[in-house]
BADOZA-977438 format. One line per 5 residues: for each residue x, y, z of N, C-alpha, C, O. Coordinates in pm, 1 decimal, decimal comma. Layout:
N
X Y Z X Y Z X Y Z X Y Z ~ ...
***
This chain:
182
596,7 -418,3 2803,8 565,1 -479,1 2677,6 476,7 -604,1 2703,2 506,1 -681,9 2794,0 ~ 372,4 -623,2 2626,3 286,5 -740,5 2648,4 359,7 -870,3 2623,7 449,5 -878,5 2539,9 ~ 320,4 -969,7 2697,0 375,1 -1104,3 2677,9 274,1 -1188,5 2601,8 185,7 -1249,6 2661,8 ~ 287,2 -1191,6 2470,3 193,0 -1262,2 2388,3 214,3 -1414,3 2402,4 323,9 -1466,7 2382,7 ~ 103,9 -1481,9 2437,3 114,1 -1628,2 2457,1 77,4 -1692,6 2324,1 -15,6 -1651,2 2254,8
152,5 -1792,9 2292,8 131,3 -1872,6 2171,5 93,8 -2015,0 2207,8 143,7 -2070,7 2305,5 ~ 7,5 -2071,9 2130,1 -22,9 -2212,7 2149,5 105,3 -2291,5 2119,8 187,4 -2249,4 2038,4 ~ 120,8 -2402,5 2184,5 234,5 -2486,1 2156,2 196,5 -2630,8 2165,0 104,7 -2667,8 2238,2 ~ 265,7 -2711,7 2091,7 243,8 -2855,0 2093,3 367,1 -2923,8 2035,7 440,7 -2865,4 1956,2 ~ 387,8 -3044,3 2075,5 505,0 -3117,4 2030,1 472,0 -3251,3 1969,1 561,0 -3334,1 1950,3
341,8 -3275,2 1936,6 303,7 -3403,6 1886,4 242,3 -3397,2 1748,1 134,6 -3452,9 1726,3 ~ 305,7 -3332,8 1657,1 254,2 -3322,0 1518,3 119,8 -3257,2 1520,7 26,1 -3309,4 1460,3 ~ 105,5 -3145,3 1588,0 -21,7 -3079,6 1601,1 -61,4 -3003,5 1476,0 22,4 -2970,9 1391,9 ~ -188,1 -2976,2 1465,2 -245,9 -2905,8 1355,2 -295,0 -2768,4 1402,8 -359,1 -2757,3 1507,3 ~ -264,2 -2664,9 1325,1 -293,0 -2529,5 1363,3 -364,4 -2454,4 1251,5 -335,4 -2474,8 1133,6
-459,2 -2366,0 1289,9 -524,7 -2273,6 1200,7 -462,1 -2137,3 1220,9 -442,3 -2093,5 1334,2 ~ -430,1 -2068,2 1108,0 -368,6 -1938,3 1114,0 -445,9 -1831,9 1036,0 -513,2 -1862,2 937,5 ~ -435,4 -1708,1 1081,2 -475,1 -1591,5 1003,3 -359,9 -1499,8 1003,2 -305,7 -1468,3 1109,1 ~ -318,3 -1453,6 884,3 -208,8 -1360,5 867,5 -258,4 -1242,6 782,7 -314,3 -1263,3 675,0 ~ -238,3 -1121,4 830,0 -287,9 -1003,6 765,0 -175,6 -918,6 708,1 -63,4 -919,9 758,6
-207,5 -843,6 600,8 -114,9 -746,1 550,5 -114,5 -624,0 641,2 -210,1 -604,1 716,2 ~ -13,0 -543,6 637,2 -4,2 -421,4 711,7 -114,4 -326,9 662,9 -128,8 -301,4 543,4 ~ -192,4 -275,2 760,4 -307,7 -185,5 732,4 -406,5 -247,6 634,5 -478,2 -176,4 564,2 ~ -409,7 -377,6 630,3 -504,7 -454,1 547,4 -498,4 -409,4 399,6 -600,9 -401,8 331,8 ~ -381,1 -381,1 353,1 -361,7 -340,9 212,9 -390,0 -461,9 124,2 -361,1 -576,1 160,1
-446,7 -433,6 9,0 -486,9 -540,9 -82,0 -382,0 -561,6 -192,9 -375,7 -484,7 -288,8 ~ -301,2 -665,5 -178,1 -202,1 -694,0 -281,3 -169,1 -839,1 -297,7 -103,7 -876,7 -394,9 ~ -212,2 -921,8 -205,7 -162,0 -1057,9 -197,4 -194,1 -1145,9 -316,4 -120,9 -1241,5 -342,1 ~ -302,3 -1117,3 -391,5 -339,5 -1203,3 -503,7 -274,9 -1166,7 -634,6 -299,8 -1232,5 -735,6 ~ -193,1 -1064,3 -636,3 -121,7 -1029,9 -762,0 -26,1 -1142,4 -797,3 20,5 -1212,7 -707,6
4,6 -1161,8 -924,3 95,8 -1268,8 -962,8 232,3 -1260,5 -893,3 288,1 -1361,9 -851,5 ~ 284,5 -1139,1 -881,9 416,6 -1121,8 -818,6 413,3 -1164,1 -671,8 504,8 -1229,5 -621,9 ~ 306,1 -1125,2 -604,9 292,1 -1158,7 -459,5 271,9 -1304,1 -440,5 328,1 -1362,9 -348,2 ~ 191,8 -1365,8 -526,4 171,9 -1512,2 -516,4 302,0 -1587,5 -535,9 328,9 -1685,0 -465,7 ~ 384,9 -1541,7 -633,3 514,1 -1603,9 -657,4 606,6 -1584,1 -536,3 676,7 -1677,5 -497,5
608,1 -1465,3 -476,7 692,0 -1436,8 -361,4 644,4 -1520,4 -243,5 728,5 -1571,0 -169,1 ~ 517,6 -1537,2 -222,9 464,1 -1615,7 -113,1 498,7 -1763,2 -138,6 537,7 -1832,9 -44,9 ~ 486,0 -1811,4 -258,8 526,2 -1949,8 -292,5 675,2 -1974,4 -259,1 712,2 -2079,0 -205,8 ~ 759,1 -1874,4 -292,4 900,6 -1884,5 -263,8 922,9 -1891,5 -110,9 1004,1 -1971,5 -64,2 ~ 853,0 -1810,1 -35,2 864,7 -1817,3 108,4 819,9 -1946,8 168,6 882,4 -1996,9 262,1
710,8 -2003,4 116,0 665,0 -2131,4 162,8 766,2 -2243,4 129,0 792,8 -2329,6 212,8 ~ 820,6 -2242,2 10,5 917,7 -2341,5 -27,9 1042,7 -2333,3 59,9 1096,6 -2435,6 102,3 ~ 1086,6 -2214,3 85,9 1206,7 -2194,4 172,8 1175,1 -2245,8 314,9 1256,0 -2317,5 373,7 ~ 1062,2 -2210,7 367,8 1030,1 -2253,9 501,6 1016,5 -2405,7 507,9 1066,9 -2467,7 601,6 ~ 950,7 -2465,6 412,2 926,7 -2607,8 414,9 1053,5 -2690,2 387,1 1062,9 -2806,2 427,0
1149,3 -2629,6 319,2 1273,9 -2703,6 296,4 1352,8 -2715,2 426,9 1415,0 -2818,2 453,2 ~ 1350,2 -2611,5 506,9 1424,3 -2613,6 633,6 1348,8 -2665,1 750,9 1410,1 -2712,5 846,5 ~ 1213,6 -2658,1 748,8 1132,9 -2699,1 857,7 998,1 -2747,7 797,8 903,3 -2669,7 788,4 ~ 990,3 -2874,8 757,9 868,6 -2922,8 683,7 740,2 -2910,7 765,9 740,7 -2911,8 889,0 ~ 633,3 -2899,5 692,9 501,6 -2904,1 746,2 406,4 -2931,8 628,5 440,0 -2907,0 512,7
290,1 -2982,3 660,2 188,8 -3003,2 553,1 82,2 -2896,2 559,0 41,1 -2852,4 666,5 ~ 38,7 -2855,3 442,7 -66,7 -2755,8 431,5 -195,4 -2833,5 410,0 -212,9 -2898,3 306,8 ~ -285,6 -2827,0 507,5 -411,9 -2901,5 503,3 -517,6 -2821,9 428,4 -599,7 -2880,5 357,8 ~ -517,3 -2691,7 441,9 -616,8 -2604,0 376,3 -557,6 -2465,8 367,7 -472,6 -2427,9 448,1 ~ -603,9 -2389,7 268,0 -543,9 -2257,0 243,4 -640,7 -2174,8 163,9 -708,9 -2226,2 75,3
-647,6 -2045,5 194,9 -711,8 -1946,9 109,7 -634,4 -1816,7 113,8 -594,7 -1770,3 220,8 ~ -613,5 -1759,0 -0,6 -541,1 -1634,2 -13,3 -639,2 -1531,3 -61,6 -698,9 -1546,1 -168,2 ~ -656,4 -1425,3 17,5 -739,5 -1312,3 -19,0 -651,4 -1190,1 -39,8 -532,7 -1194,3 -7,5 ~ -707,6 -1079,1 -94,2 -622,0 -966,2 -125,3 -547,2 -908,9 -5,6 -435,3 -860,5 -22,6 ~ -603,8 -912,3 113,7 -540,2 -850,8 229,7 -508,1 -941,8 347,0 -456,2 -895,3 448,5
-538,4 -1071,5 335,0 -506,1 -1165,7 438,6 -512,1 -1309,0 386,0 -556,6 -1335,4 274,3 ~ -466,4 -1398,3 469,2 -477,6 -1544,3 430,6 -513,1 -1620,1 553,5 -486,7 -1578,5 666,3 ~ -574,8 -1734,4 528,2 -605,6 -1833,2 634,0 -547,2 -1965,3 588,6 -548,4 -1996,2 469,4 ~ -496,2 -2043,0 681,8 -449,1 -2176,7 645,6 -449,1 -2269,6 768,0 -461,2 -2226,1 882,5 ~ -435,5 -2395,7 739,1 -422,3 -2499,6 841,7 -297,7 -2577,3 803,9 -282,6 -2625,1 691,5
-208,0 -2588,5 903,1 -86,7 -2667,8 885,7 -83,4 -2779,0 988,3 -137,1 -2767,9 1098,5 ~ -17,4 -2888,1 947,0 14,2 -2991,8 1044,0 169,4 -2997,9 1051,1 237,5 -3010,4 949,2 ~ 220,9 -2988,6 1172,6 366,4 -2988,4 1191,1 410,9 -3132,3 1227,9 332,2 -3212,7 1277,8 ~ 539,6 -3161,1 1201,5 590,2 -3294,0 1236,4 588,1 -3322,8 1385,0 586,8 -3229,2 1465,0 ~ 587,8 -3447,8 1424,3 595,2 -3489,3 1563,2 717,3 -3424,1 1627,0 826,3 -3421,2 1569,8
695,3 -3371,6 1748,6 806,8 -3313,1 1825,6 843,1 -3170,8 1783,0 938,4 -3113,9 1836,1 ~ 770,5 -3113,0 1689,7 805,6 -2980,2 1640,9 680,4 -2893,1 1642,3 588,9 -2913,0 1562,4 ~ 677,1 -2798,0 1732,3 566,0 -2704,7 1742,8 604,2 -2561,3 1703,0 531,5 -2467,6 1736,0 ~ 713,5 -2543,3 1634,9 768,6 -2407,8 1609,1 710,2 -2348,0 1480,8 781,5 -2331,4 1381,8 ~ 581,9 -2315,9 1482,5 521,7 -2248,6 1365,9 569,1 -2104,1 1349,8 571,2 -2051,8 1238,4
607,6 -2038,3 1462,3 650,1 -1900,3 1453,9 774,9 -1883,0 1365,5 785,6 -1788,1 1287,8 ~ 867,5 -1976,9 1379,8 989,9 -1972,3 1297,1 954,8 -1984,8 1149,0 1013,8 -1918,0 1064,1 ~ 857,5 -2071,4 1119,4 816,3 -2090,8 978,1 755,1 -1965,5 924,2 787,5 -1924,5 812,7 ~ 664,0 -1900,4 1001,9 602,4 -1776,2 958,9 706,1 -1668,2 936,6 697,1 -1590,4 841,6 ~ 804,0 -1664,0 1024,4 913,9 -1565,7 1014,0 985,8 -1584,5 879,7 1013,8 -1486,2 811,2
1015,1 -1705,7 842,2 1085,2 -1732,4 717,4 994,6 -1693,1 598,1 1040,0 -1630,8 502,2 ~ 869,2 -1730,2 606,7 777,5 -1696,7 496,4 765,2 -1548,3 475,8 780,5 -1498,3 364,3 ~ 736,6 -1476,0 586,3 720,4 -1330,6 578,6 851,0 -1262,8 538,5 848,2 -1170,3 457,3 ~ 964,0 -1305,0 591,7 1091,2 -1243,5 558,3 1128,4 -1266,0 410,0 1173,8 -1174,5 341,3 ~ 1108,3 -1386,5 364,6 1138,0 -1413,8 222,0 1048,6 -1333,1 130,1 1095,0 -1273,3 33,0
917,5 -1331,9 162,3 822,9 -1253,2 82,4 866,1 -1103,4 82,7 872,2 -1038,5 -21,7 ~ 895,6 -1052,0 204,5 927,5 -910,8 212,8 1056,1 -875,0 141,9 1067,8 -765,4 87,2 ~ 1154,3 -966,2 141,3 1278,6 -930,5 72,6 1254,0 -925,6 -80,4 1317,5 -847,1 -150,8 ~ 1165,4 -1006,5 -128,7 1130,5 -1002,6 -274,9 1045,5 -880,8 -308,4 1065,8 -817,7 -412,1 ~ 951,0 -847,6 -221,8 851,6 -742,3 -253,8 880,9 -605,1 -193,2 805,3 -511,1 -217,8
988,7 -590,4 -114,2 1012,6 -466,4 -44,7 1004,4 -343,3 -132,2 937,2 -246,7 -96,1 ~ 1071,2 -344,1 -246,6 1077,0 -225,3 -331,3 938,4 -185,4 -382,8 914,7 -67,9 -411,2 ~ 847,4 -281,1 -395,0 714,5 -248,8 -443,2 614,4 -214,5 -333,6 521,1 -137,1 -355,0 ~ 635,0 -273,0 -216,5 528,7 -266,6 -115,2 562,8 -185,0 10,5 472,3 -129,0 72,4 ~ 685,5 -177,1 47,9 722,3 -105,5 173,1 700,4 44,8 158,2 741,6 106,1 59,7
634,8 102,2 258,2 606,8 249,1 259,7 681,2 309,0 379,3 636,7 295,7 493,3 ~ 793,8 374,6 353,3 872,4 432,6 462,2 789,6 541,2 537,0 811,0 563,6 656,1 ~ 696,9 606,8 467,6 616,1 709,5 533,2 518,4 649,8 634,2 461,5 723,9 714,3 ~ 497,4 519,0 632,8 407,9 455,8 729,5 483,8 395,3 846,7 422,1 351,4 943,8 ~ 613,5 392,2 839,5 691,4 325,9 944,2 684,2 402,7 1078,5 699,1 524,8 1083,3
661,7 329,1 1182,6 657,7 385,2 1317,4 792,6 365,9 1379,8 873,2 285,8 1332,3 ~ 818,7 441,4 1489,9 948,2 430,9 1553,6 978,6 291,0 1605,2 1092,1 244,1 1595,7 ~ 876,5 223,9 1660,2 893,9 84,5 1707,6 924,9 -5,7 1589,2 1009,9 -94,0 1599,7 ~ 857,7 15,1 1477,4 883,7 -64,2 1357,9 1023,1 -42,8 1302,1 1088,6 -135,8 1255,1 ~ 1067,4 84,9 1308,8 1201,2 111,9 1260,6 1304,3 44,7 1350,9 1402,2 -12,8 1303,4
1280,6 52,9 1482,1 1368,1 -8,2 1581,1 1382,7 -159,9 1555,4 1492,1 -215,6 1565,3 ~ 1271,1 -224,1 1522,8 1271,0 -370,3 1499,0 1295,9 -406,2 1352,3 1289,3 -523,5 1315,7 ~ 1323,5 -309,7 1270,8 1350,4 -326,6 1127,3 1229,5 -389,7 1056,4 1245,5 -467,8 962,6 ~ 1109,8 -355,0 1102,0 988,2 -405,7 1038,2 962,8 -325,9 909,0 994,9 -207,6 897,0 ~ 904,0 -397,3 815,3 856,8 -333,1 693,9 707,0 -314,8 700,6 639,5 -382,2 778,5
655,5 -226,8 622,0 509,6 -200,8 622,3 442,5 -290,0 520,8 369,8 -242,7 433,4 ~ 467,3 -421,9 532,6 412,6 -519,0 443,2 315,4 -613,4 517,4 202,1 -633,0 473,6 ~ 359,4 -669,4 626,3 280,0 -759,2 706,4 253,0 -700,3 843,5 333,5 -623,7 896,5 ~ 136,1 -737,6 902,1 117,2 -709,5 1043,5 217,9 -791,3 1117,4 249,3 -903,5 1077,6 ~ 269,7 -735,8 1226,0 377,8 -797,5 1301,6 338,7 -936,7 1353,3 420,7 -1028,5 1349,9
223,3 -952,4 1397,6 182,2 -1082,7 1457,5 81,2 -1154,5 1366,1 44,3 -1106,1 1259,1 ~ 40,5 -1267,6 1412,2 -62,6 -1345,2 1340,7 -147,5 -1416,2 1445,2 -110,7 -1423,7 1562,4 ~ -259,7 -1467,1 1401,8 -352,0 -1539,8 1487,5 -330,4 -1687,2 1464,7 -320,2 -1730,4 1349,9 ~ -323,1 -1765,4 1569,7 -314,7 -1909,6 1555,8 -411,0 -1974,1 1656,1 -443,5 -1917,7 1760,7 ~ -454,2 -2092,7 1619,9 -548,5 -2171,6 1699,2 -507,0 -2316,1 1683,6 -492,8 -2363,8 1571,0
-487,0 -2387,0 1793,2 -452,7 -2530,4 1784,2 -583,2 -2608,6 1761,0 -674,3 -2601,7 1843,4 ~ -592,2 -2679,4 1654,5 -710,6 -2754,0 1616,9 -724,2 -2868,9 1714,4 -632,0 -2948,2 1733,1 ~ -841,1 -2876,5 1776,2 -861,0 -2971,0 1888,5 -901,3 -3112,8 1846,9 -858,0 -3210,4 1908,3 ~ -984,1 -3123,9 1742,7 -1037,5 -3253,8 1706,8 -1086,9 -3247,9 1561,4 -1074,9 -3145,1 1494,7 ~ -1141,3 -3358,1 1514,8 -1188,3 -3365,6 1376,6 -1298,6 -3265,8 1346,0 -1302,5 -3209,4 1236,7
-1388,4 -3243,3 1441,6 -1495,6 -3148,9 1419,4 -1439,5 -3006,1 1407,5 -1481,8 -2929,4 1320,9 ~ -1347,8 -2972,6 1491,8 -1283,5 -2840,6 1489,8 -1211,5 -2820,4 1359,3 -1219,1 -2713,1 1299,6 ~ -1138,4 -2927,0 1312,1 -1070,6 -2921,0 1184,1 -1170,0 -2896,8 1071,2 -1146,6 -2810,3 986,8 ~ -1280,3 -2971,1 1067,6 -1380,2 -2954,9 960,0 -1438,5 -2817,7 959,2 -1456,5 -2760,0 852,0 ~ -1469,6 -2761,1 1076,1 -1527,2 -2626,9 1085,4 -1429,4 -2522,9 1033,8 -1470,0 -2428,5 966,1
-1301,3 -2538,4 1064,4 -1201,6 -2441,7 1020,8 -1175,7 -2454,2 867,4 -1156,1 -2353,4 799,5 ~ -1175,9 -2575,4 815,9 -1161,2 -2595,0 673,0 -1281,1 -2527,8 599,8 -1261,9 -2458,8 499,7 ~ -1401,8 -2548,5 650,0 -1519,9 -2485,6 592,8 -1504,7 -2335,3 598,4 -1533,8 -2267,0 500,2 ~ -1460,2 -2282,3 709,7 -1442,3 -2133,9 727,5 -1342,5 -2085,2 621,8 -1368,9 -1986,9 552,6 ~ -1231,9 -2151,1 609,5 -1129,1 -2112,3 511,4 -1188,9 -2104,0 370,7 -1173,0 -2004,2 300,4
-1257,2 -2210,1 332,0 -1309,1 -2216,0 195,7 -1423,1 -2121,9 171,3 -1441,6 -2079,2 57,3 ~ -1500,9 -2086,8 270,9 -1611,3 -1993,7 253,9 -1566,4 -1847,4 258,5 -1641,1 -1758,2 218,4 ~ -1449,3 -1823,7 305,5 -1400,4 -1686,7 331,8 -1408,8 -1590,7 217,3 -1443,8 -1474,6 238,8 ~ -1377,7 -1633,8 92,0 -1389,2 -1536,7 -21,7 -1532,2 -1489,1 -43,3 -1554,0 -1375,0 -84,0 ~ -1628,4 -1574,0 -16,7 -1769,7 -1534,8 -27,2 -1802,2 -1438,3 85,2 -1864,9 -1334,9 62,3
-1760,3 -1471,1 206,1 -1785,4 -1388,2 323,2 -1734,8 -1246,6 302,6 -1799,0 -1149,3 342,0 ~ -1616,5 -1237,0 239,1 -1554,5 -1102,8 219,0 -1595,5 -1036,0 85,9 -1547,7 -927,5 52,7 ~ -1682,8 -1101,2 12,5 -1737,0 -1042,5 -109,0 -1642,7 -1038,8 -227,0 -1662,6 -958,5 -318,2 ~ -1539,1 -1124,2 -228,6 -1449,6 -1127,0 -346,6 -1490,3 -1236,6 -442,8 -1432,2 -1248,4 -550,7 ~ -1589,1 -1317,1 -406,1 -1642,9 -1422,1 -493,5 -1788,3 -1438,8 -462,1 -1828,9 -1426,4 -346,6
-1868,3 -1466,9 -563,5 -2010,6 -1492,0 -544,9 -2033,6 -1635,2 -495,7 -2127,9 -1659,6 -420,4 ~ -1950,3 -1728,7 -536,4 -1959,3 -1868,1 -489,2 -1816,4 -1914,0 -453,2 -1716,8 -1865,7 -506,9 ~ -1812,9 -2007,1 -362,0 -1681,4 -2061,4 -319,3 -1599,6 -2110,5 -440,7 -1479,4 -2085,6 -449,4 ~ -1664,2 -2178,0 -530,4 -1592,3 -2232,6 -647,6 -1537,4 -2124,6 -741,5 -1453,8 -2155,7 -826,2 ~ -1581,5 -1998,9 -729,4 -1532,4 -1891,9 -815,1 -1397,0 -1843,4 -776,6 -1330,1 -1781,3 -859,2
-1351,8 -1867,4 -656,8 -1225,1 -1814,8 -605,0 -1109,3 -1908,7 -637,4 -1110,2 -2022,3 -590,0 ~ -1009,3 -1866,9 -715,9 -907,6 -1956,1 -758,8 -794,9 -1984,1 -656,1 -721,1 -2081,7 -669,4 ~ -783,2 -1896,7 -553,7 -665,7 -1902,2 -463,4 -706,6 -1972,7 -334,3 -704,8 -1914,6 -225,8 ~ -743,8 -2100,7 -349,9 -798,4 -2176,1 -236,2 -773,5 -2323,6 -257,9 -763,5 -2370,4 -371,3 ~ -763,7 -2396,7 -147,6 -753,5 -2541,2 -158,3 -889,4 -2605,8 -182,9 -899,7 -2727,7 -196,3
-993,8 -2522,7 -188,6 -1130,2 -2574,3 -213,7 -1128,5 -2666,0 -336,5 -1189,4 -2773,0 -335,8 ~ -1060,4 -2624,4 -438,2 -1058,9 -2702,4 -566,7 -991,0 -2838,0 -546,4 -1034,0 -2936,5 -606,4 ~ -887,9 -2846,0 -465,0 -824,0 -2971,2 -433,9 -922,6 -3061,1 -356,9 -932,2 -3180,8 -384,0 ~ -995,3 -3002,3 -261,2 -1095,7 -3080,6 -183,4 -1207,5 -3131,9 -275,0 -1256,4 -3243,3 -256,3 ~ -1248,3 -3051,0 -374,3 -1346,3 -3096,0 -469,9 -1295,9 -3214,8 -549,6 -1367,2 -3313,7 -566,7
-1173,7 -3205,2 -597,9 -1116,2 -3314,1 -682,2 -1101,3 -3439,8 -599,3 -1101,1 -3548,8 -656,4 ~ -1088,8 -3430,7 -465,4 -1077,5 -3544,5 -378,9 -1213,9 -3597,5 -332,5 -1222,8 -3697,6 -261,3 ~ -1322,6 -3525,3 -376,3 -1455,4 -3572,7 -341,1 -1502,3 -3528,1 -202,9 -1605,9 -3575,0 -155,7 ~ -1430,1 -3440,4 -138,2 -1470,7 -3392,3 -4,4 -1589,7 -3296,0 -15,3 -1682,8 -3303,3 64,9 ~ -1586,8 -3206,3 -113,8 -1694,2 -3110,1 -140,7 -1747,8 -3129,8 -276,3 -1673,6 -3168,5 -366,6
-1877,2 -3104,6 -296,4 -1929,8 -3092,5 -432,3 -1888,3 -2953,5 -486,9 -1862,9 -2862,5 -407,9 ~ -1881,3 -2936,5 -616,5 -1837,7 -2812,5 -677,8 -1929,4 -2695,1 -637,2 -1882,3 -2581,5 -631,4 ~ -2057,8 -2719,1 -609,2 -2149,2 -2610,4 -570,8 -2162,5 -2598,4 -422,2 -2260,9 -2541,3 -375,1 ~ -2067,8 -2649,8 -344,3 -2074,9 -2644,6 -198,6 -2095,0 -2502,0 -148,6 -2031,5 -2409,8 -199,9 ~ -2179,5 -2482,3 -52,4 -2210,1 -2358,3 17,8 -2286,1 -2258,5 -65,9 -2319,0 -2150,6 -16,6
-2315,2 -2290,0 -189,9 -2396,3 -2199,6 -268,7 -2344,0 -2058,9 -274,3 -2226,1 -2037,0 -302,2 ~ -2429,8 -1963,3 -248,1 -2394,2 -1819,2 -254,6 -2392,0 -1759,8 -114,0 -2436,2 -1823,2 -18,1 ~ -2340,2 -1637,7 -102,7 -2323,0 -1569,8 25,7 -2454,7 -1566,0 106,3 -2454,9 -1585,1 227,9 ~ -2563,9 -1541,4 37,1 -2693,2 -1527,9 108,8 -2738,4 -1661,8 167,3 -2829,8 -1664,3 249,8 ~ -2675,6 -1774,7 126,1 -2715,2 -1904,4 174,7 -2643,8 -1941,4 304,3 -2679,9 -2041,0 366,9
-2542,1 -1863,2 346,9 -2461,8 -1904,3 462,8 -2537,2 -1887,1 594,0 -2594,2 -1781,9 622,9 ~ -2535,4 -1991,2 669,4 -2593,1 -1983,5 804,8 -2494,8 -2046,0 906,1 -2531,7 -2079,9 1018,6 ~ -2368,2 -2059,8 861,7 -2268,9 -2122,6 951,3 -2234,5 -2041,6 1072,1 -2263,0 -1922,0 1078,1 ~ -2173,1 -2105,9 1169,2 -2142,1 -2036,1 1292,2 -2034,6 -1933,9 1278,6 -2022,6 -1846,8 1364,7 ~ -1952,4 -1939,9 1170,6 -1847,6 -1840,6 1149,2 -1899,5 -1719,2 1068,8 -1830,5 -1617,5 1061,7
-2018,0 -1728,1 1009,2 -2072,5 -1619,0 931,6 -2104,1 -1496,6 1016,7 -2133,0 -1507,6 1135,9 ~ -2098,1 -1380,9 953,7 -2126,8 -1256,7 1026,7 -2241,3 -1183,9 960,7 -2281,2 -1077,0 1006,6
***
């Protein structure tokens, strides 16, 4: 079995995450799923606080940046609580027993989330800014919005209200020349 290495830090570190749905199914932006995700976040933050620096929710995945408290680098436990809470609320609507693999059955996995997630320890202010920009531009990149400001499930609007971005930031998809663009 592979030994997956995770970034770790104990000094209030900041992390970028990507979390995907199982088989990249598109359901995350439905009202029921947003409510279940909110419940998972509230549960995780009550037991193990963290701050959400940036966030975008797309139909089949999400990206976010969290800052953890000093001395606590256990983001995996938080993701486990979020995914488990979400899955317990949405199991009857989203779990597909016909998609379950033997290893998934053994581990009692549901066919809602990919088992793992991607994380990156944010190194400095420039790295933070680049990842925040990537998060906010992602709906345009994936073709679910013509402009960043069109996508409602993003902290972009909070950043605009704080004066970090202008409302027309990044223009349209054809205007992107950033290093994360494909």
